N, C-alpha and C positions, 0 to 999 in steps of 0.2 A: 504494500500500500504506500502511496506517495504522501508526502507531507501535505500537499494541497487537498487531498481527499480527507485526511484526518482533520484538517482545519475546517473544511466544509461540513463534515459530520458534526464536529464540536459546535460550530456556529448554529447549525440547524437544531441541535438538541437544546442549546442555550435559548434560542429564540422561541422554540416550542414551549420551554419551561416558563418563560416570561409571559407568553400568551395564555398559557394555562393558569398562571397566577392571577392575571388580570381578570380572566373569566370567573374564577372562583371568588375573587374579591368583589366584583360587581354583582354577582349572583347573591352572595351572602348579604351584601349591603342592601340589595333590593328586598330580600326577604325580611330583614330586620326592621324595615321601615313600615311593614304592615302592622297596623295597630288594631288588634282584636280587643273587643271589650272584655273586661274580666267577667268570669261567670257569676251570675247572680246567686245570692244565697237561697237555699230552698225555702219554700213557704212554711209558715208556722204549722199549718195543717199537715203538711207532708212530714215535717219533723216529728210532730206528735204521733202520727200514724206509725212511723218507724219505731219510735221509743216505746209506744204501747204494745207493739208486737214482740218486743224482746223481754222475756221473763227474767226477773232478777233471781240470782241464786247466791248462797253463801260460799265462803272460801272452802268450807269442808266438802263441797261438791266438785271441786276441781279435780280433773283427771291427770295422770302422769303425762298425757300428751299436750296439755295446755301450757301456755307460756307461764313463766313465774313472775312476770312483771307487766304492768299496764304500759302500753306503748304511747299513751297520751302524756301521763305525768311521770313516767319512768320509775315509779315506786313499785317495790315488790309487793305481791299479794301476801297478806298475813292474816292469821287467825285473830291477832290482837285488835284488829279494827273490825267494826261491824258494818263496813261498807258492802253493799251488794255488788255483785258482778253481773255483767251482761255478756252472753256469748252471741256473736253475730252469726248470720247464716254461713259465712265463710269459715266459721269455727274459731275465730280469734276472740280472746277474752279481754275485757277491760273493766275498770271500775265503772259502775253505772253513772256516777256523777261526772266522771271524765268524758265518757262517750256521749252523754247528753249535751255537754258543752261543745264537744267536737261537731256534733250534728247541726248546731246552729250555723255553722259556716259551710259545711259540705256533708252530703250524705254518702260518704265513702268510708271504707274500713281504713283506719289510720295506718295499719300495718301493710296490707296488700293492695290498697286502693280500689278494691272491688266496689262498684257502685251499688248502693242499697235502694231498691225501689219498692215502695209500698204496693200491696196488691190493689188492682183496680176495682175489685168488688168490695162493696162497703161492708158486707157481712164477714169477710175474711180478715183475720188478723195476721196474715202472713206477709213476710218481706222477702222479696226475690233479690238475688245477687246477680249483677251483671258484670262480668269480668271484661275490663277494657284493656 
């Protein structure tokens, strides 16, 4: 291979890299300028429907498969407190007080982010999980 060929290949690679960098820069800049509105908090009726569908249970009912701490407040579950716990349909467990506060902002599991949707029928007290 001659020196001119090596210089030509090197120059083409360099220009290709510069072109690629500009394309990436302008594409990313264009995407970041899209302003999506923040998601609105769930309605109080929807929040209450989800909370009412989750039965509370004491610490003594925890199984070995359950987490040992609340993912909202990061405190360990213990028998010394008389706080009730809630198990979500995705099977994650939280202090009832903590998850009720969490639901005021979003109806998702704080751990796995599965969306919790109250059942559409008014007689049912079920909550459905939608994995996103």
